C-alpha positions in Angstrom: -29.4 20.6 -44.0 -30.8 17.2 -44.2 -33.8 15.0 -43.4 -33.0 12.9 -40.0 -34.0 9.6 -38.4 -32.9 8.2 -34.9 -34.3 5.6 -33.7 -32.6 4.9 -29.9 -32.7 8.8 -29.6 -33.5 8.0 -25.5 -30.6 6.1 -25.1 -26.8 7.2 -23.4 -25.8 8.2 -27.5 -29.1 9.9 -28.4 -29.1 12.4 -25.8 -26.1 13.3 -26.4 -26.4 12.9 -30.4 -29.8 14.9 -31.0 -30.0 18.5 -29.8 -26.2 18.6 -31.9 -28.2 17.6 -34.6 -31.1 20.3 -34.4 -28.5 22.9 -33.7 -26.5 22.5 -36.6 -30.0 23.1 -38.4 -31.0 19.2 -39.5 -34.8 18.6 -39.2 -35.1 15.7 -36.7 -37.2 12.5 -36.4 -37.1 10.6 -33.2 -38.7 6.9 -34.1 -39.5 5.4 -30.5 -42.0 3.0 -28.3 -43.6 5.3 -26.1 -45.4 8.2 -26.9 -44.3 9.3 -23.1 -41.0 9.3 -24.5 -38.5 12.7 -23.8 -37.9 14.7 -26.5 -35.4 17.2 -26.9 -36.9 20.8 -28.4 -37.1 20.8 -31.6 -37.5 17.1 -32.3 -40.7 15.5 -34.5 -41.9 12.4 -32.7 -42.8 9.0 -34.8 -44.3 5.8 -33.5 -42.3 2.4 -34.4 -41.2 -0.2 -32.3 -38.3 -2.7 -33.4 -38.7 -5.1 -30.9 -41.8 -5.8 -32.7 -40.4 -6.8 -36.6 -39.5 -9.9 -34.5 -43.7 -10.8 -34.2 -44.6 -9.9 -37.4 -45.3 -6.1 -37.4 -43.8 -3.7 -39.9 -42.4 -0.4 -39.4 -44.3 1.5 -41.4 -42.5 3.0 -44.2 -44.1 6.9 -44.3 -42.2 7.0 -41.2 -39.0 7.9 -42.9 -40.6 9.4 -46.3 -38.0 12.3 -46.9 -35.3 10.8 -44.7 -32.0 11.3 -46.2 -30.4 9.4 -43.2 -31.5 7.2 -40.6 -29.3 6.9 -37.6 -29.7 3.5 -36.3 -28.4 3.5 -32.7 -30.9 1.6 -30.8 -30.3 -1.8 -29.0 -32.0 -4.8 -27.1 -28.9 -5.7 -24.8 -29.5 -4.7 -21.8 -33.1 -5.9 -21.8 -31.5 -9.5 -23.0 -33.8 -8.5 -26.4 -30.8 -9.1 -29.6 -32.5 -11.4 -31.6 -36.0 -9.3 -31.3 -34.1 -5.5 -31.5 -31.1 -5.9 -33.0 -31.8 -8.3 -35.2 -34.7 -8.3 -36.8 -35.5 -5.1 -35.6 -32.4 -3.8 -37.8 -34.0 -6.2 -40.2 -37.8 -4.2 -40.7 -35.9 -0.9 -40.6 -34.1 -1.7 -43.9 -37.0 -3.5 -45.2 -39.1 0.3 -44.3 -36.4 2.1 -45.2 -36.2 1.1 -48.7 -39.7 1.1 -49.0 -39.4 4.7 -48.5 -37.3 5.2 -51.5 -33.7 4.1 -49.5 -31.8 6.7 -47.5 -28.3 6.2 -46.1 -27.5 4.0 -42.9 -25.6 5.2 -40.1 -24.9 2.4 -37.7 -24.0 2.9 -34.4 -21.3 -0.4 -34.4 -18.0 -1.1 -31.9 -13.9 -1.6 -31.9 -13.3 -5.4 -32.2 -16.9 -7.1 -32.5 -14.8 -10.0 -34.6 -12.6 -11.1 -32.0 -15.3 -10.8 -28.7 -18.0 -13.8 -28.5 -20.0 -11.3 -26.4 -23.9 -11.7 -27.9 -24.1 -8.3 -29.0 -21.1 -8.2 -31.0 -21.9 -11.0 -32.8 -25.6 -9.6 -33.6 -23.0 -6.5 -34.5 -21.1 -8.4 -36.6 -24.6 -9.9 -38.8 -26.0 -6.1 -38.8 -22.7 -5.2 -40.6 -24.1 -7.7 -43.1 -26.9 -7.4 -43.4 -25.9 -3.5 -44.2 -23.5 -4.4 -46.7 -26.4 -5.9 -49.2 -28.8 -4.1 -48.6 -28.8 -2.0 -51.6 -28.9 1.1 -48.8 -25.6 3.7 -48.6 -24.7 3.0 -45.1 -21.8 3.6 -42.8 -21.0 1.8 -39.8 -19.5 4.0 -37.0 -17.5 1.2 -34.6 -16.0 3.7 -31.5 -14.3 2.7 -28.4 -16.5 2.0 -24.8 -18.1 5.3 -23.7 -16.6 7.1 -20.5 -20.1 6.6 -19.6 -20.1 3.3 -20.0 -17.3 2.4 -17.3 -18.5 4.6 -15.3 -21.9 3.2 -15.4 -19.7 -0.4 -14.7 -17.2 0.9 -11.7 -20.7 2.7 -10.4 -22.0 -0.6 -9.3 -22.3 -2.6 -6.2 -19.6 -4.8 -5.5 -19.3 -8.3 -5.9 -19.9 -7.9 -9.7 -16.2 -6.9 -11.7 -16.8 -6.6 -15.3 -13.8 -5.5 -17.0 -11.3 -8.9 -17.1 -7.5 -7.4 -15.9 -5.1 -7.2 -18.3 -7.7 -5.6 -20.8 -6.9 -2.8 -22.4 -9.6 0.0 -23.3 -9.3 3.5 -25.4 -12.5 5.4 -24.0 -14.5 8.1 -25.2 -16.6 10.7 -24.2 -20.8 10.5 -26.2 -20.2 14.2 -26.1 -16.8 13.5 -28.6 -19.2 10.8 -30.6 -22.4 12.6 -31.2 -20.5 15.8 -32.5 -18.1 12.8 -34.9 -21.2 11.9 -36.4 -22.7 15.2 -37.0 -19.9 15.7 -38.5 -19.9 12.1 -40.8 -23.0 13.5 -42.2 -21.8 16.1 -43.9 -19.2 13.4 -45.4 -20.4 11.1 -48.5 -21.6 7.3 -47.3 -18.4 5.2 -46.4 -20.2 1.9 -47.7 -17.8 0.6 -45.0 -16.8 0.6 -41.4 -15.3 3.5 -39.7 -13.7 3.8 -36.4 -13.4 6.5 -33.5 -11.7 5.7 -30.4 -10.3 7.8 -27.7 -6.7 10.0 -27.0 -5.3 7.6 -24.9 -5.5 3.8 -24.3 -4.7 2.0 -20.1 -5.5 -0.8 -18.3 -8.0 -2.2 -16.8 -6.1 -1.8 -13.4 -5.1 1.4 -14.3 -9.1 2.7 -15.3 -9.6 1.6 -11.9 -6.4 2.7 -10.0 -7.7 6.6 -11.4 -11.2 5.7 -10.7 -10.8 5.4 -6.6 -8.0 8.6 -6.5 -10.9 10.5 -8.3 -13.5 9.3 -6.8 -12.3 8.2 -3.6 -13.8 5.2 -3.7 -12.1 2.0 -3.5 -10.6 0.2 -6.3 -13.0 -1.7 -8.7 -12.7 -5.5 -8.4 -11.3 -6.6 -12.2 -12.2 -10.0 -13.1 -9.8 -13.2 -13.7 -7.6 -12.0 -17.2 -8.6 -13.4 -20.3 -7.5 -17.1 -20.9 -5.9 -15.5 -24.9 -3.6 -12.8 -24.9 -5.1 -12.3 -28.3 -7.9 -10.8 -27.2 -6.5 -8.5 -25.2 -6.2 -5.2 -27.6 -9.1 -6.5 -29.5 -11.2 -3.5 -28.0 -8.6 -0.5 -29.0 -7.8 1.3 -32.1 -4.5 2.7 -31.7 -4.2 4.7 -35.2 -7.7 6.2 -34.4 -7.6 9.0 -31.0 -10.2 11.7 -32.6 -11.5 11.8 -28.4 -9.6 14.6 -26.7 -11.3 14.1 -23.0 -8.7 11.4 -21.0 -10.6 9.4 -19.0 -9.5 11.3 -16.0 -10.7 14.6 -17.0 -14.1 12.5 -17.6 -14.3 11.7 -13.9 -13.1 15.1 -12.7 -16.1 16.1 -14.7 -18.3 14.2 -12.4 -16.9 15.1 -9.7 -17.3 19.0 -10.7 -20.6 18.0 -11.7 -22.1 16.9 -8.0 -22.4 12.7 -9.4 -19.5 11.5 -7.7 
């Protein structure tokens, strides 16, 4: 079993991942900004602020001593802190890992980052380049969109459509990604990119239709189609269907849990 440090442990995937790491017998630390962060039983808290790296405050290498794997999930995208957390923060993270003697860095990325002009996707391209030149063993796990993300998008009140008409998606569940990550730790570092996706590829209109059918809500609105048809398949990875839970099954599970 290994000593593991997780960044972004309080996020969507981190909450699914850390209990699985503990259950697998790993020693798990979570790098957190807030001392009141709620973490699963068996997870050690270590203090560290990735966003402070852009202000010239380095991470303490002591937090990484004895660590064999760093699972880097943290992002400042939802807070508008991509430059500070994702870019400067990752650079500071890699400095701290090297100062502590080196560890395998497993980074969470997204399928299609070179083909979509979102700021977060551009940052992830830069971060993968950082990893490749870091001198550290590394793996970038690119996944397709989470079921939970699409649920959040469709659960927003109108009239703010997010998904574009005609785009194809291959949603995958956080729990399945978490299990995939745990399994990756039993393998040597890829020193490159690995992709993982869900079991089915659906157009945005199909996602919206299934959402309406299962939830009994109006069908969510969609944005106009992209001007370039080349981007319609940017977010899918047809040769990687490791996930098993379909979009409909995910929604039905939410209904069964009373969250609809």
